[in-house]
N, C-alpha and C positions, 0 to 999 in steps of 0.2 A: 309168377306175376311181378313185374317190377313196380316199386313204390316210390313216388315222388311227393316231396313236400314243397309247395309254392307259397312264398310270402308275397303278398300284393298281387293277389289273383282277382281282384274285384273289377279290374278295368285294364284298358291298355294292353302292353306287352305281356304282362303276367297272365292275363285272361286268354290272350290268344295262344300263348304256350301251353296253358293248361288244356285247352281244347285240342290241340294237336297230340299232346301225350295221351289223352283220353281216346282220341282216335286210333292211337297205336296200341291200345290195350292196357295202359299203365293204371294201376290203382293210385288215386290222387287224395292228398290231405291239403286242402287249400286253406289259405288265411288272409285276412284283411280287416280293415276297420269297420266297413259296412256290411252288417249281417245279411240285410235284404239282397245284396248284390251276390253273396255268398250262397244264399239259398237259391237264387236264380240258376246259378251254375250247377249247384247239386241237383236241381230238378231234372237236369239233362240226362243224368244217369246214377240216380241215388245209390245204387248198390256198389258203385265204384268211387264215389266221392265222398270224403269226410270234410267237415268244416269246422273252423274255429275263429271267432273274432280275436283279433290280435293287433296291437298297436306297438311298433317297434321302439317308440320311445318311452313306453311304460315299463316300469321295473318288473312287472309280472309277465312280460313278453316271453321270457325264456320258460317259465312255468306253463304257459299256454301253448309254446311249441312242443313241450313234452307231452302235454294232453293230446295234441293233433297227432304226433307221432304214433302213440298209443292207440287212438282211434284208427289210424291208417294201417296198423299191424307192422309198422316198421319204416325204415327210410333208406333207399339205395341212392337217391338223388335229393340234394337240397338246392332249391333255385330261389335266390333272393331278387325280387323284381320291385320291392318297395323303395321309393325314393322321392325327394322333391327337389325342385330347382327354379329359381326365378331370376331374371334379369334385375339387377339392383345397383344401377349406377348412382343412386342417391345414397347408397350405403345405409339404408335403413336398418338399425340394429335388430329389430324384431325378426326381419327376413334373414339376416345373415345367422343369427342364433338358432332359429327354427331349422335352417338348413342344416347347420352343424348337428343339432340334436337328432335328426333324422338320419342323415347321411353319414354321419361319423359315429356317433354315440349309439344309435339304434343299429346301424350296420355292424359294429363290433359286438354289441349284445348278441345279435342273432348268429353271427358267423361263428364266434367262439362257442356258443352252445352246440351248433351243428358239428363243428370241429370235435368237441369233446365226444359227441355221440358216435361219431365216425371212428374215433380212435378206440373207444370202448367196443364197438362192433367189429373193428379190425379191418375196415374197408369203408368206401363211401365215394361220392362225387359231390363236390361243392361247386356250384356255378352262380355268379353274380352278374348283375347288369351294372356296370360302371358307366364310362363314357369317354368318348374322345376328348371331351373337355379337360380331362385330367392331365392331359399331355402339356398343356400350356396355361399360364394364369391369364384369366380372361377378365378385363377390367370392368366390362358389363356385367358379370356375374361372379364376383369374387369368391363368395363362399361356395358357390357350386362347383366352380373349376378346382378349388382347393380341396374340398371334400372328395372329389372324384380322383384327384391325384392321391389322396390318402387310401381310398379304395384300392388302386391300382397296386400301390406299394404293400398294402396289407395282405393282399393276395399272394404277392411274391414272397412276403415274409413267412406266411403261413405254409406255402409250398416248400420253402426250405426248412422250416421247422418240421414237417411231416417227413422230409427226407432224413433229417437228423434222427428222427425217432423210429424210422424204418416202418412207416405206415404206409398202407395201401390206399391212399387218398388221391383222387384225381381232381384238378382245379381247373375251372374254365372262366376266364375273365372276359366278358362280353362288352364291347365298346360300341355301341351305336352312335350315329350322328343324330340328327333331328328327326324324330317319329311324331307323325300326326296323331297325338293323343291329348288327353285333357291337360297334360303338363304344358303344352304350348298354347293354351287357350288364354292368352294374355294381351291379345291385340298387338303383338310384335311380328315382325317380318322375320321368317327363318329360311335359310337357303336349303335347297334339295331335300325337302320333307319326304319321309318314307311312310308307307303303310304299315301299321302294326302286323297285319297279317303276313306280309312279306318278310319283315323282320323276325317275327316268330318262327317262320319255316327256317330262316337261316340259324337261328339260335337253336333250335331241335337239331338240325344237321351237325352244328358244332359240337353239341353234347354228345350226340351218338358217336362221333368221330374222336371224342375225347381231346378237342382242341384246347390248348393252353390259353390261347388269345384269340379272339375273333372280333375283327373290326367290320362293321356292317355300314355301307356296302363297298364296293371297289372305289367309288368316287371319294368316299371319306378316307380310305386307306391312302389314296393319293394325296388328299389334302394334308393329312397327317404327316406323311413323308415329307412334303414340301415345307410346311411350317416348322418342322424340327431343324431345317436347314437355316432357318432365320436367327441370326445372332441376337443374343439377349438385348444388347444395346439398341437394336432396331426394333425388336418386338414391342418393347415398352413405349415406343413412340408411335406405334401404329394406332390410328383412331378406328377401332372396330366398333361399329354401332349396330343396333337392332335393325 
């Protein structure tokens, strides 16, 4: 039986991916900040779901990750779905710093711990949810786009490191566009929102196929291809509003 650890499984994409893997027969270890939501998920199939409260911004997060791996009986797949993001054209420092603490520091804390586990085990699959926002600096959400760029490059760097160390580790960088989850409940307007259930289906397919990079869906793939062609001198003058 395959074993997956999912960080950020209390809601949204992480929760939907957990349900899909559960339906496919996986043994799951799920983590998040809200224990009551983890217990609801565990109640679906208690014999195949282990839970652990975990906050990626906390220094004891790696210790809690190890606890969860032990409860689950191992880890074949590590899936990191936790993250935050807000539009912040007012550049409020607390929003910028909180985003960096979660999407950069917390991301690094979790991913390095998972990498070391896979290295010791001799194999593994590391999958993360980043974003298409990492491909361009977005004035409406500075720290969000910057931290997602960090995530994209960190995954690439770890993949190169694994090759240098001759490790059998698979990497999957999942870059969705706007998904109709609690993350977008800020009374802003977002184009082409996707349902988390549909996104989760695409994510699981990408994991099974060991895709290195997955942009969800085709509309966003086209959008990213187009905006990559925009010269920087023009991009910084565009007025992209919510």
